[in-house]
VEXVEX-886946 format. One record per residue (C-alpha): residue in one letter; x, y, z; residue number from 1. Coordinates in steps of 0.001 Angstrom, whole numbers. Each point is the difference from the previous one (the first is absolute). Layout:
N
> A, X, Y, Z, NUM
...
This chain:
312
> M, 21832, 51913, -9180, 1
> A, -2035, -3225, 36, 2
> A, 3048, -1921, 1164, 3
> V, 434, 2398, 2935, 4
> V, -3665, -402, 1018, 5
> L, 248, -3810, -154, 6
> A, 3223, 5, 1983, 7
> T, -1445, 2160, 2754, 8
> G, -3324, -1873, -23, 9
> R, 1439, -3461, 630, 10
> P, 1162, 687, 3590, 11
> A, -3372, 1564, 793, 12
> R, -1881, -3028, -1385, 13
> A, 2288, -2388, 1861, 14
> Q, -580, 1903, 3238, 15
> L, -3774, -27, -556, 16
> I, 8, -3757, -700, 17
> G, 2044, -567, 3141, 18
> I, -2600, 1861, 2039, 19
> L, -2996, -1778, -1536, 20
> A, 1466, -3507, -272, 21
> P, -970, -2255, 2915, 22
> S, 2847, -1057, 2274, 23
> Y, 94, -2865, 2484, 24
> N, -1011, 990, 3498, 25
> P, 308, -2858, 2526, 26
> D, -2641, 1677, 2170, 27
> D, -2581, 145, -2796, 28
> P, -2493, -2834, 651, 29
> Y, -960, -149, -3669, 30
> Q, 3484, -796, -1283, 31
> L, -121, -3625, 1127, 32
> P, -1250, -2858, -2190, 33
> D, -3356, -1695, 482, 34
> A, 511, -3767, -92, 35
> P, -2341, -3024, -15, 36
> A, -544, -1271, 3529, 37
> P, 647, -3719, 626, 38
> P, -2968, -2135, 1133, 39
> T, 910, 224, 3712, 40
> L, 2084, 3196, 150, 41
> P, -621, 3712, -644, 42
> D, 1534, 2221, -2637, 43
> L, 2854, 1347, 2121, 44
> T, -253, 3564, -1334, 45
> H, -3690, 478, -764, 46
> R, -1507, 3490, 101, 47
> A, -2200, 1336, 2808, 48
> W, -2685, -2458, 1183, 49
> M, -157, -3600, -1183, 50
> L, -3088, -2133, 669, 51
> A, 95, -3656, -1049, 52
> L, -2751, -2589, 384, 53
> D, 1095, -3624, -455, 54
> T, -2544, -2753, -609, 55
> T, 1378, -3534, 365, 56
> L, -1958, -3145, -882, 57
> A, 1661, -3289, 926, 58
> R, -615, -3733, -264, 59
> V, 1773, -2108, 2623, 60
> V, 299, -3802, -198, 61
> P, 256, -1424, 3553, 62
> N, 2264, -2848, 1003, 63
> K, -1394, -3523, -143, 64
> L, -1559, -1493, 3085, 65
> P, 1914, -2752, 1865, 66
> D, -2099, -2620, -1816, 67
> G, 1051, 1404, -3379, 68
> T, -3253, 1796, -776, 69
> Q, 431, 3232, -1920, 70
> Q, -2006, 2869, 1457, 71
> A, -1871, 2423, -2226, 72
> A, 1752, 3188, -1076, 73
> I, -633, 3137, 2060, 74
> G, -718, 3401, -1501, 75
> V, 1046, 3178, 1810, 76
> W, 49, 3679, -912, 77
> L, 1821, 3022, 1341, 78
> E, -442, 3754, -384, 79
> R, 2918, 2193, 1027, 80
> L, 54, 3794, -34, 81
> D, 3350, 1802, 34, 82
> V, 254, 3757, 491, 83
> E, 3379, 1729, -231, 84
> T, 922, 3654, -319, 85
> A, 3197, 1862, -817, 86
> V, 482, 2444, 2862, 87
> S, 3117, 1671, -1419, 88
> N, 1079, 198, -3652, 89
> R, -450, -3701, -755, 90
> R, 2716, -849, 2540, 91
> W, -1983, -589, 3212, 92
> Y, -3138, -2145, 77, 93
> V, -2510, -1247, 2566, 94
> G, -2609, -2660, -635, 95
> L, -2783, -2129, 1410, 96
> S, -1531, -3274, -1162, 97
> Q, -3027, -2007, 1061, 98
> A, -1263, -3321, -1337, 99
> V, -3148, -2064, 255, 100
> A, -227, -3652, -1030, 101
> G, -2702, -2612, -261, 102
> G, -835, -3499, -1093, 103
> R, -2427, -2865, 333, 104
> N, 34, -2090, 3136, 105
> T, 819, -3668, -540, 106
> G, -2816, -1190, 2234, 107
> D, -3315, 1669, -801, 108
> K, 1100, 1778, -3206, 109
> S, -788, 3393, 1513, 110
> S, 2350, 2954, -499, 111
> T, 2285, 1661, 2524, 112
> I, 1607, 3446, -298, 113
> V, 3026, 1034, 2068, 114
> L, 1691, 3355, 421, 115
> S, 3790, 255, 43, 116
> N, 2201, 1946, 2338, 117
> P, 917, 3366, -1559, 118
> E, 3555, 807, -1055, 119
> I, 1502, 3475, 360, 120
> W, 3363, 917, -1497, 121
> G, 2357, 2797, -852, 122
> R, 2860, -29, -2474, 123
> A, 2639, 2298, -1437, 124
> L, 2202, -256, -3053, 125
> W, 2510, 1704, -2215, 126
> A, -925, 85, -3676, 127
> S, 1382, 1413, -3232, 128
> R, -1539, 971, -3318, 129
> A, 2082, -2755, -1605, 130
> G, -2136, -2647, 1736, 131
> L, 2145, -1118, 2932, 132
> A, -1737, 18, 3389, 133
> Y, 805, -1563, 3339, 134
> G, -1157, 428, 3562, 135
> G, -1816, -1745, 2805, 136
> G, -2755, 202, 2532, 137
> L, -1852, -1554, 2902, 138
> G, -3472, -1493, 198, 139
> I, -2004, -859, 3112, 140
> V, -2870, -2496, 257, 141
> P, -1947, 460, 3259, 142
> P, -2135, -2923, 1279, 143
> L, -3415, 1657, -259, 144
> V, -2015, -2961, -1337, 145
> R, -287, -3384, 1706, 146
> H, -1945, -3230, -536, 147
> D, -737, -2986, 2175, 148
> P, 2505, -2859, -502, 149
> D, -2411, -2419, -1677, 150
> S, -2313, 2487, -1690, 151
> E, -735, 118, -3711, 152
> G, 1706, 3395, -72, 153
> A, 3271, -1536, 1179, 154
> A, -344, -2670, -2703, 155
> I, -433, 2658, -2716, 156
> Q, 3051, 1840, 1360, 157
> S, 2132, -3134, -341, 158
> I, -1096, -524, -3622, 159
> V, 679, 3616, -994, 160
> R, 3508, -253, 1479, 161
> I, 653, -2930, -2342, 162
> V, -909, 2075, -3068, 163
> R, 1847, 3180, 1072, 164
> P, 2785, -1073, 2385, 165
> W, 1492, 3531, 50, 166
> D, -3257, 1125, 1660, 167
> F, 447, -2472, 2851, 168
> P, 290, 2709, 2719, 169
> I, -3246, 1776, -870, 170
> F, -1905, -3276, 380, 171
> A, 1897, -1189, 3090, 172
> D, -2092, -108, 3154, 173
> R, 1067, 1802, 3185, 174
> T, 3373, 969, -1490, 175
> V, 1695, 3379, -448, 176
> T, 2546, 225, -2827, 177
> F, 2708, 2505, -922, 178
> R, 986, -109, -3687, 179
> P, 3223, 1853, -924, 180
> F, 911, -173, -3692, 181
> V, 2423, 1245, -2653, 182
> D, -1039, 1011, -3549, 183
> V, 2115, 180, -3168, 184
> R, -1118, 804, -3541, 185
> S, 1831, 492, -3277, 186
> I, -1507, 1133, -3310, 187
> D, 2053, -408, -3167, 188
> G, -1974, 975, -3058, 189
> A, -2999, -2312, -222, 190
> V, 1303, -2443, 2633, 191
> M, -672, 383, 3720, 192
> L, 1322, -1960, 2974, 193
> Q, -1419, 428, 3502, 194
> L, 896, -1771, 3245, 195
> R, -1369, 139, 3533, 196
> Q, 1754, -1847, 2819, 197
> G, -1812, 20, 3314, 198
> I, -4, -1573, 3432, 199
> D, -3106, -728, 2069, 200
> I, 569, 118, 3756, 201
> S, -3068, -1315, 1819, 202
> G, -1042, -247, 3612, 203
> Q, -3069, -1693, 1407, 204
> T, -2211, 2137, 2207, 205
> S, -1893, -2973, 1460, 206
> E, -743, -3641, -659, 207
> V, -126, -474, -3765, 208
> A, -2710, -1894, -1843, 209
> S, 824, -3621, -683, 210
> L, -105, 573, -3774, 211
> T, 2714, 2690, 183, 212
> P, 3553, -1436, 174, 213
> K, 2358, 1919, 2235, 214
> T, 2259, 2127, -2222, 215
> N, 2403, 2349, 1750, 216
> L, 2321, 944, -2870, 217
> A, -531, -224, -3755, 218
> S, 1767, 1212, -3127, 219
> R, -1875, 1154, -3083, 220
> T, 1495, 728, -3410, 221
> M, -1846, 1373, -3027, 222
> F, 1840, 296, -3322, 223
> Y, -1666, 1453, -3079, 224
> I, 1203, 294, -3579, 225
> G, -2136, 2073, -2327, 226
> Y, -17, 1117, -3617, 227
> R, -1899, 2837, -1684, 228
> P, -484, -704, -3724, 229
> F, -1554, 3473, -131, 230
> D, -646, 2690, 2592, 231
> Q, -3569, -1030, 821, 232
> L, 645, -3713, 612, 233
> G, 2131, -1806, 2547, 234
> V, 506, -3767, 53, 235
> G, 1951, -1721, 2721, 236
> L, 759, -2981, 2174, 237
> E, 286, 83, 3780, 238
> I, 1607, -2732, 2094, 239
> T, -476, -22, 3757, 240
> E, 1518, -1993, 2821, 241
> V, -1214, -71, 3597, 242
> Y, 2222, -1909, 2419, 243
> F, -844, -447, 3665, 244
> I, 3348, 197, 1778, 245
> K, -1433, -643, 3458, 246
> A, -3166, -2078, -19, 247
> P, -146, -2414, 2958, 248
> G, -1785, -3211, -856, 249
> V, 398, 401, -3774, 250
> A, 2330, -2389, -1850, 251
> D, 2952, 1544, -1842, 252
> D, -1213, -1183, -3420, 253
> E, -3384, 1689, 552, 254
> R, 1239, 3490, 875, 255
> A, 529, 1386, -3521, 256
> A, -2748, 1022, -2401, 257
> F, 730, 1075, -3591, 258
> T, -2448, 1542, -2460, 259
> V, 170, 1331, -3542, 260
> S, -2328, 2677, -1338, 261
> P, -195, 1120, -3666, 262
> S, -1765, 3321, -469, 263
> L, -1277, 2624, -2447, 264
> R, -546, 3655, 922, 265
> W, -1458, 2847, -2048, 266
> M, 1827, 3253, 719, 267
> S, -1853, 3288, -184, 268
> K, 589, 3141, 2033, 269
> V, -3031, -586, 2228, 270
> V, -1498, -3506, -308, 271
> Q, 2234, -3082, -81, 272
> P, -1876, -3329, -183, 273
> A, 1959, -3256, 237, 274
> A, -533, -3757, -179, 275
> S, 2242, -2724, 1379, 276
> M, 84, -3658, 1019, 277
> I, 1566, -1664, 3046, 278
> F, 1460, -3509, -164, 279
> P, 1991, -1863, 2662, 280
> I, 3449, -1354, -740, 281
> D, 241, -3424, 1652, 282
> R, -2248, -490, 3056, 283
> P, -2125, 2785, 1540, 284
> L, 637, 1579, 3384, 285
> F, 602, -2518, 2827, 286
> H, -1077, -2736, -2477, 287
> A, -3508, 864, 1156, 288
> A, -1515, -770, -3426, 289
> R, 822, -2012, -3111, 290
> S, -123, 2944, -2386, 291
> Y, -1841, 3189, -899, 292
> W, -262, 2719, -2580, 293
> A, -1339, 3534, 220, 294
> A, -1042, 2801, -2335, 295
> Q, 491, 3597, 1072, 296
> L, -1566, 3155, -1425, 297
> T, 1305, 3391, 1097, 298
> L, -1377, 3469, -539, 299
> A, 2449, 2749, 955, 300
> V, -858, 3697, -126, 301
> I, 2477, 2876, 301, 302
> L, -1642, 3043, 1583, 303
> D, 2119, 3098, -539, 304
> P, -1502, 3266, 1345, 305
> S, 2325, 2121, -2148, 306
> P, 1111, -2035, -3027, 307
> P, 2406, 1489, -2543, 308
> R, -1630, 1521, -3075, 309
> S, 1846, -2510, -2179, 310
> M, -2357, -2710, 1288, 311
> W, -2970, 1589, -1700, 312
């Protein structure tokens, strides 16, 4: 009798387990992995709203004067706010960023603060629970902020572009820029690879400040390799290249800028602080300085109006 009950009970239990067991649904926004974001790129499949505030502190060593005198180092800072939201199941995203930078003037030692042009973008991607994601998008930088050619604001802009060459368009005067890009990411266990390849297509709306080189077409590449020794910690290294394909008046050997950025990021479901450094590889952008280094602190917050119960 017991054998009959067990025999008839097994199919019922199997059917019940099949009903209760979670299955993969490609339209479920919570069945995609959360991954550490690189220093200059977003987590491609983050949930809901993502707000990230970057604080960059940099020390730039200027070139020597014609008589061989070494000028004093220049300190600059930058605050950048990125806001991005998933508008459809972690597949479609729109975002906005705005930056403000400042530094001491070389003449009277006073401080100058400059506002960047905003950047607006949209992107779409295909992603799987296994960790593979790829897609692309388009960003637009309208020329809303302008400075006089020889003003201290234009000088601060030129220094910030040295430290963050991939942000050249947002600190370019009287220039509108279209920024198409392609994203790829692969997660294999604790290892993550992420790549963004983009093109900046710029057009000048009027006479450009003398401190802003004319750049009509530029390529930007960001490659990140990360490792998670445990779920809450991500360590990684990002390498970037910005190459100005069309830059009248700029020598060929001055058109490429390479940087390397080691980083640490703490991964929680809501708050994700990070720290990173930025170092140039070879000479800085346009050989406009001898060298520089920068420290970057990031505070990212994921705001999910209806998080899954498993988070809490």
